[in-house]
N, CA and C atoms as an extended XYZ file, in Angstrom:
261
Properties=species:S:1:pos:R:3:atomname:S:1:resname:S:1:resid:I:1 pbc="F F F"
N        65.248     -135.589      -43.160 N   MET     1
C        63.813     -135.978      -43.319 CA  MET     1
C        63.699     -137.557      -42.851 C   MET     1
N        64.655     -137.984      -42.682 N   GLN     2
C        64.570     -139.439      -42.406 CA  GLN     2
C        63.557     -140.365      -43.039 C   GLN     2
N        63.538     -140.087      -44.537 N   ASP     3
C        62.893     -140.801      -45.124 CA  ASP     3
C        63.604     -140.918      -46.687 C   ASP     3
N        63.847     -142.118      -46.797 N   ARG     4
C        64.678     -142.322      -48.113 CA  ARG     4
C        64.158     -141.924      -49.404 C   ARG     4
N        62.826     -142.012      -49.447 N   GLY     5
C        61.787     -141.718      -50.675 CA  GLY     5
C        61.540     -140.178      -50.824 C   GLY     5
N        61.863     -139.358      -49.713 N   PHE     6
C        61.475     -137.898      -49.823 CA  PHE     6
C        61.996     -137.291      -51.068 C   PHE     6
N        63.073     -137.251      -51.554 N   GLY     7
C        63.321     -136.755      -52.729 CA  GLY     7
C        62.411     -136.870      -54.111 C   GLY     7
N        62.077     -138.146      -54.224 N   LEU     8
C        61.254     -138.605      -55.312 CA  LEU     8
C        59.875     -138.070      -55.052 C   LEU     8
N        59.486     -138.090      -53.770 N   LYS     9
C        57.976     -137.609      -53.331 CA  LYS     9
C        58.019     -136.215      -53.623 C   LYS     9
N        59.048     -135.414      -53.141 N   PHE    10
C        59.022     -134.000      -53.466 CA  PHE    10
C        58.903     -133.767      -54.989 C   PHE    10
N        59.819     -134.442      -55.590 N   ARG    11
C        59.725     -134.017      -57.140 CA  ARG    11
C        58.334     -134.383      -57.677 C   ARG    11
N        57.935     -135.613      -57.571 N   ASP    12
C        56.577     -135.881      -58.073 CA  ASP    12
C        55.376     -134.967      -57.611 C   ASP    12
N        55.521     -134.577      -56.444 N   ALA    13
C        54.383     -133.536      -55.942 CA  ALA    13
C        54.467     -132.219      -56.684 C   ALA    13
N        55.568     -131.862      -57.252 N   GLU    14
C        55.610     -130.622      -58.020 CA  GLU    14
C        55.168     -129.382      -57.254 C   GLU    14
N        55.627     -129.343      -56.034 N   ARG    15
C        55.391     -128.306      -55.130 CA  ARG    15
C        56.589     -127.627      -54.605 C   ARG    15
N        57.392     -127.057      -55.534 N   PRO    16
C        58.651     -126.541      -55.252 CA  PRO    16
C        58.423     -125.072      -54.339 C   PRO    16
N        59.419     -124.882      -53.557 N   GLY    17
C        59.409     -123.538      -52.970 CA  GLY    17
C        60.456     -122.672      -53.497 C   GLY    17
N        60.702     -121.522      -52.888 N   ILE    18
C        61.832     -120.708      -53.210 CA  ILE    18
C        62.775     -120.699      -52.101 C   ILE    18
N        64.088     -121.181      -52.631 N   TYR    19
C        65.291     -121.174      -51.624 CA  TYR    19
C        66.099     -120.084      -51.873 C   TYR    19
N        66.715     -119.704      -50.766 N   PHE    20
C        67.639     -118.668      -50.945 CA  PHE    20
C        68.991     -119.032      -50.414 C   PHE    20
N        69.952     -118.183      -50.882 N   ARG    21
C        71.396     -118.408      -50.349 CA  ARG    21
C        72.016     -117.253      -49.749 C   ARG    21
N        72.998     -117.375      -48.849 N   VAL    22
C        73.640     -116.259      -48.297 CA  VAL    22
C        74.742     -115.741      -49.083 C   VAL    22
N        74.639     -114.409      -49.520 N   LEU    23
C        75.562     -113.755      -50.306 CA  LEU    23
C        76.732     -113.116      -49.379 C   LEU    23
N        76.265     -112.571      -48.163 N   ASN    24
C        77.174     -112.032      -47.169 CA  ASN    24
C        76.855     -112.438      -45.786 C   ASN    24
N        77.611     -112.842      -45.063 N   GLU    25
C        77.430     -113.331      -43.751 CA  GLU    25
C        77.060     -111.985      -42.764 C   GLU    25
N        76.151     -112.369      -41.971 N   GLY    26
C        75.969     -111.128      -41.120 CA  GLY    26
C        74.807     -111.704      -40.038 C   GLY    26
N        74.484     -110.755      -39.256 N   GLU    27
C        73.455     -111.009      -38.212 CA  GLU    27
C        72.145     -110.407      -38.636 C   GLU    27
N        70.830     -110.978      -38.437 N   ILE    28
C        69.803     -110.426      -38.761 CA  ILE    28
C        68.874     -110.657      -37.487 C   ILE    28
N        68.047     -109.579      -37.216 N   GLU    29
C        67.044     -109.885      -36.179 CA  GLU    29
C        65.671     -109.586      -36.416 C   GLU    29
N        64.829     -110.047      -35.570 N   THR    30
C        63.304     -109.750      -35.817 CA  THR    30
C        63.161     -108.273      -35.861 C   THR    30
N        62.519     -107.558      -36.877 N   GLY    31
C        62.318     -106.311      -36.949 CA  GLY    31
C        63.319     -105.578      -37.914 C   GLY    31
N        64.264     -106.312      -38.296 N   ASP    32
C        65.214     -105.674      -39.355 CA  ASP    32
C        64.474     -105.591      -40.640 C   ASP    32
N        64.779     -104.318      -41.257 N   PRO    33
C        64.181     -103.943      -42.410 CA  PRO    33
C        64.449     -104.992      -43.643 C   PRO    33
N        63.415     -105.159      -44.471 N   VAL    34
C        63.727     -105.987      -45.579 CA  VAL    34
C        63.107     -105.390      -46.850 C   VAL    34
N        63.849     -105.433      -47.966 N   THR    35
C        63.691     -104.568      -49.176 CA  THR    35
C        63.278     -105.562      -50.270 C   THR    35
N        62.082     -105.466      -50.849 N   PHE    36
C        61.536     -106.274      -51.878 CA  PHE    36
C        62.005     -105.652      -53.171 C   PHE    36
N        62.785     -106.035      -54.130 N   VAL    37
C        63.166     -105.513      -55.224 CA  VAL    37
C        62.754     -106.289      -56.396 C   VAL    37
N        61.813     -105.538      -57.134 N   GLU    38
C        60.914     -105.985      -58.094 CA  GLU    38
C        61.984     -106.412      -59.463 C   GLU    38
N        61.629     -107.560      -59.921 N   SER    39
C        62.621     -107.899      -60.932 CA  SER    39
C        61.950     -107.844      -62.437 C   SER    39
N        60.855     -107.464      -62.489 N   GLY    40
C        60.199     -107.357      -63.868 CA  GLY    40
C        58.970     -108.519      -63.938 C   GLY    40
N        58.573     -108.159      -65.124 N   ASP    41
C        57.379     -109.203      -65.331 CA  ASP    41
C        57.836     -110.342      -66.256 C   ASP    41
N        58.068     -111.522      -65.718 N   TYR    42
C        58.573     -112.669      -66.781 CA  TYR    42
C        57.592     -113.666      -66.745 C   TYR    42
N        57.695     -114.500      -67.771 N   ASP    43
C        56.744     -115.526      -68.157 CA  ASP    43
C        57.419     -116.837      -67.670 C   ASP    43
N        58.015     -116.708      -66.619 N   VAL    44
C        58.775     -118.043      -66.160 CA  VAL    44
C        58.369     -118.251      -64.706 C   VAL    44
N        57.772     -119.292      -64.274 N   THR    45
C        57.457     -119.652      -62.860 CA  THR    45
C        58.470     -120.468      -62.201 C   THR    45
N        58.593     -120.560      -60.833 N   ILE    46
C        59.379     -121.325      -60.351 CA  ILE    46
C        59.111     -122.898      -60.607 C   ILE    46
N        57.855     -123.236      -60.776 N   LEU    47
C        57.454     -124.500      -61.303 CA  LEU    47
C        58.027     -124.822      -62.604 C   LEU    47
N        58.016     -124.032      -63.468 N   ASP    48
C        58.559     -124.232      -64.848 CA  ASP    48
C        60.171     -124.565      -64.828 C   ASP    48
N        60.896     -123.774      -63.898 N   LEU    49
C        62.167     -124.164      -63.663 CA  LEU    49
C        62.597     -125.500      -63.127 C   LEU    49
N        61.522     -125.786      -62.062 N   PHE    50
C        61.494     -127.140      -61.220 CA  PHE    50
C        61.419     -128.083      -62.302 C   PHE    50
N        60.351     -128.042      -63.160 N   ARG    51
C        60.298     -129.054      -64.225 CA  ARG    51
C        61.301     -129.287      -65.161 C   ARG    51
N        61.933     -128.310      -65.522 N   TYR    52
C        63.178     -128.105      -66.501 CA  TYR    52
C        64.349     -128.871      -65.972 C   TYR    52
N        64.294     -129.024      -64.521 N   LYS    53
C        65.585     -129.437      -64.003 CA  LYS    53
C        65.311     -131.173      -64.007 C   LYS    53
N        64.002     -131.605      -64.147 N   TYR    54
C        63.782     -132.984      -63.919 CA  TYR    54
C        63.492     -133.609      -65.226 C   TYR    54
N        63.320     -132.941      -66.461 N   ARG    55
C        63.028     -133.300      -67.801 CA  ARG    55
C        64.231     -133.650      -68.493 C   ARG    55
N        63.938     -134.847      -69.345 N   GLN    56
C        64.948     -135.188      -70.215 CA  GLN    56
C        64.988     -134.400      -71.467 C   GLN    56
N        64.000     -134.078      -72.020 N   GLN    57
C        63.744     -133.362      -73.284 CA  GLN    57
C        63.298     -132.025      -73.017 C   GLN    57
N        63.840     -130.826      -73.932 N   HIS    58
C        63.448     -129.564      -73.492 CA  HIS    58
C        63.186     -129.014      -74.722 C   HIS    58
N        61.885     -128.214      -74.783 N   ASP    59
C        61.476     -127.387      -75.816 CA  ASP    59
C        62.254     -126.163      -76.101 C   ASP    59
N        62.709     -126.057      -77.292 N   HIS    60
C        63.498     -124.746      -77.683 CA  HIS    60
C        63.095     -123.604      -77.369 C   HIS    60
N        61.684     -123.388      -77.545 N   ALA    61
C        61.144     -122.046      -77.242 CA  ALA    61
C        61.110     -121.903      -75.604 C   ALA    61
N        60.725     -123.133      -74.996 N   ASP    62
C        60.915     -122.892      -73.503 CA  ASP    62
C        62.390     -122.414      -72.908 C   ASP    62
N        63.379     -123.131      -73.639 N   LEU    63
C        64.673     -122.726      -72.996 CA  LEU    63
C        64.885     -121.177      -73.364 C   LEU    63
N        64.503     -120.714      -74.557 N   ARG    64
C        64.587     -119.275      -75.011 CA  ARG    64
C        64.014     -118.460      -73.847 C   ARG    64
N        62.761     -118.916      -73.580 N   ARG    65
C        61.853     -118.188      -72.727 CA  ARG    65
C        62.511     -117.997      -71.201 C   ARG    65
N        63.100     -119.085      -70.792 N   TYR    66
C        63.720     -119.154      -69.411 CA  TYR    66
C        64.896     -118.340      -69.497 C   TYR    66
N        65.622     -117.972      -70.417 N   LEU    67
C        66.740     -116.989      -70.562 CA  LEU    67
C        66.347     -115.556      -70.548 C   LEU    67
N        65.044     -115.115      -70.840 N   ASP    68
C        64.512     -114.043      -70.515 CA  ASP    68
C        64.403     -113.603      -69.123 C   ASP    68
N        64.309     -114.567      -68.293 N   ALA    69
C        64.115     -114.284      -66.817 CA  ALA    69
C        65.541     -114.214      -66.257 C   ALA    69
N        65.517     -113.466      -64.915 N   PRO    70
C        66.691     -113.412      -64.148 CA  PRO    70
C        66.952     -114.813      -63.350 C   PRO    70
N        67.973     -115.436      -64.024 N   LEU    71
C        68.403     -116.625      -63.373 CA  LEU    71
C        69.602     -116.865      -62.689 C   LEU    71
N        69.884     -117.811      -61.874 N   ALA    72
C        71.168     -118.004      -61.170 CA  ALA    72
C        72.067     -118.230      -62.382 C   ALA    72
N        73.456     -117.903      -62.034 N   THR    73
C        74.452     -117.892      -63.178 CA  THR    73
C        74.513     -119.363      -63.712 C   THR    73
N        74.599     -120.422      -62.772 N   ARG    74
C        74.965     -121.741      -63.075 CA  ARG    74
C        73.741     -122.292      -63.985 C   ARG    74
N        72.533     -121.930      -63.541 N   MET    75
C        71.229     -122.473      -64.288 CA  MET    75
C        71.235     -121.756      -65.961 C   MET    75
N        71.477     -120.349      -65.848 N   ARG    76
C        71.717     -119.920      -67.110 CA  ARG    76
C        72.689     -120.411      -68.080 C   ARG    76
N        73.927     -120.576      -67.634 N   ALA    77
C        74.923     -121.347      -68.366 CA  ALA    77
C        74.479     -122.780      -68.588 C   ALA    77
N        73.921     -123.570      -67.861 N   GLU    78
C        73.220     -124.875      -68.334 CA  GLU    78
C        72.425     -124.713      -69.470 C   GLU    78
N        71.372     -123.914      -69.361 N   ILE    79
C        70.485     -123.573      -70.528 CA  ILE    79
C        71.174     -122.949      -71.811 C   ILE    79
N        71.935     -122.068      -71.468 N   GLU    80
C        72.662     -121.617      -72.919 CA  GLU    80
C        73.518     -122.930      -73.445 C   GLU    80
N        74.062     -123.742      -72.851 N   LYS    81
C        74.810     -124.938      -73.357 CA  LYS    81
C        73.986     -125.777      -74.041 C   LYS    81
N        72.775     -126.072      -73.475 N   LYS    82
C        71.707     -127.002      -74.107 CA  LYS    82
C        71.294     -126.279      -75.523 C   LYS    82
N        71.153     -125.010      -75.384 N   LEU    83
C        70.676     -124.479      -76.635 CA  LEU    83
C        71.770     -124.379      -77.713 C   LEU    83
N        72.925     -124.047      -77.339 N   ALA    84
C        74.084     -123.984      -78.237 CA  ALA    84
C        74.265     -125.525      -78.891 C   ALA    84
N        74.054     -126.495      -78.093 N   ALA    85
C        74.254     -128.006      -78.636 CA  ALA    85
C        73.166     -128.269      -79.567 C   ALA    85
N        72.159     -127.588      -79.772 N   ARG    86
C        70.994     -127.644      -80.797 CA  ARG    86
C        71.435     -127.140      -81.971 C   ARG    86
N        72.436     -126.230      -82.007 N   GLN    87
C        72.610     -125.524      -83.258 CA  GLN    87
C        73.785     -125.875      -84.029 C   GLN    87
């Protein structure tokens, strides 16, 4: 980005996007089929998880709510660890 302050500006703007990771290498081309897999109706948004990553204090109920959603393995483990530390 050639902007040393970009990270903080991005965080402060609270306009995260969705990022994907590659699970299997391969070639894709324009016109290849894409399948949308519905994952359910969860009360957790990308913005909720974005804010979670930058907060120092976390509400117990929010942490439990986040675990109801399909999360990346590392994020799930991190949240479970925070909950376990409270008990």
